[in-house]
C-alpha positions, -999 to 999 in steps of 0.1 A, spaced: -21 340 -33 -17 336 6 -54 344 9 -65 317 -19 -45 291 -2 -66 303 33 -98 302 15 -91 263 -3 -115 239 2 -108 202 -11 -131 183 -34 -148 154 -22 -128 132 -45 -92 142 -32 -111 139 8 -126 101 -4 -89 93 -21 -69 103 9 -93 84 31 -89 55 9 -49 56 13 -55 58 51 -73 26 51 -46 9 25 -23 22 51 -35 7 80 -45 -25 62 -9 -27 54 1 -21 91 -21 -46 102 -12 -75 81 23 -72 72 35 -86 111 12 -115 108 21 -124 74 62 -120 83 58 -142 116 42 -168 96 66 -166 66 92 -168 89 78 -199 110 73 -217 74 106 -210 67 124 -226 97 101 -251 99 106 -268 65 145 -259 74 146 -233 41 180 -215 46 167 -182 35 149 -150 49 116 -137 40 137 -113 17 150 -138 -5 126 -164 -13 130 -166 -51 161 -184 -37 144 -213 -32 139 -246 -59 105 -246 -75 96 -273 -54 105 -260 -23 84 -224 -32 54 -245 -41 61 -262 -3 65 -227 12 35 -206 -7 10 -240 7 18 -240 43 20 -199 42 -16 -198 24 -26 -228 51 -19 -205 80 -30 -177 70 -63 -194 65 -59 -208 104 -57 -174 116 -84 -158 91 -60 -134 72 -76 -149 44 -101 -170 35 -108 -198 9 -117 -176 -21 -82 -160 -17 -59 -165 -47 -40 -187 -33 -11 -175 -58 -13 -142 -41 3 -134 -12 -22 -111 12 10 -86 19 21 -82 -15 -19 -75 -26 -21 -49 6 7 -31 -8 -2 -30 -43 -34 -15 -29 -17 10 -8 0 20 -43 -31 21 -61 -43 43 -40 -17 66 -38 -13 68 -73 -49 77 -74 -43 107 -50 -16 122 -66 -36 119 -98 -66 133 -82 -48 163 -63 -21 168 -101 -58 169 -120 -80 190 -93 -52 216 -82 -38 222 -122 -32 256 -122 -18 257 -88 9 235 -91 22 254 -125 11 226 -145 31 197 -124 23 163 -135 14 131 -119 39 117 -141 66 144 -129 62 137 -97 64 102 -103 95 103 -118 112 109 -80 107 83 -53 113 113 -28 91 137 -45 64 111 -49 67 104 -8 68 139 1 38 152 -23 17 126 -3 29 131 25 20 170 28 -14 161 8 -22 136 33 -13 161 63 -38 183 46 -63 162 36 -69 145 74 -85 176 91 -111 167 62 -116 137 70 -150 129 89 -145 94 108 
């Protein structure tokens, strides 16, 4: 079993999927501070009494102003362009893309290593956020050595 593990080479799909996860992780890390700075600025400038984690407490009219002003600022710094759906937050889109890439990684690894994982499924891994996180981290650590820049 140990000899098999030493000789194991991941598939091209596993490597490409890991690369997608890394790219989406980087995207979130780049976007997050900019979006949060804009959100805080808009809340402060409009006198809204909440923080960025509690914008759901804004009234409908306040939230419309908040969204409109955030999108204006995001366009101004070229974080998004005019074609971007104004109802979506670029950070939430980036985080969603990251989750999708992570899900794809879990599915690909579980499919390709079904025998080695003793039949553990993606569904079983996703039942616990802690297990999910560890599974992703371990696979990314291993697969990172096969990614060519």
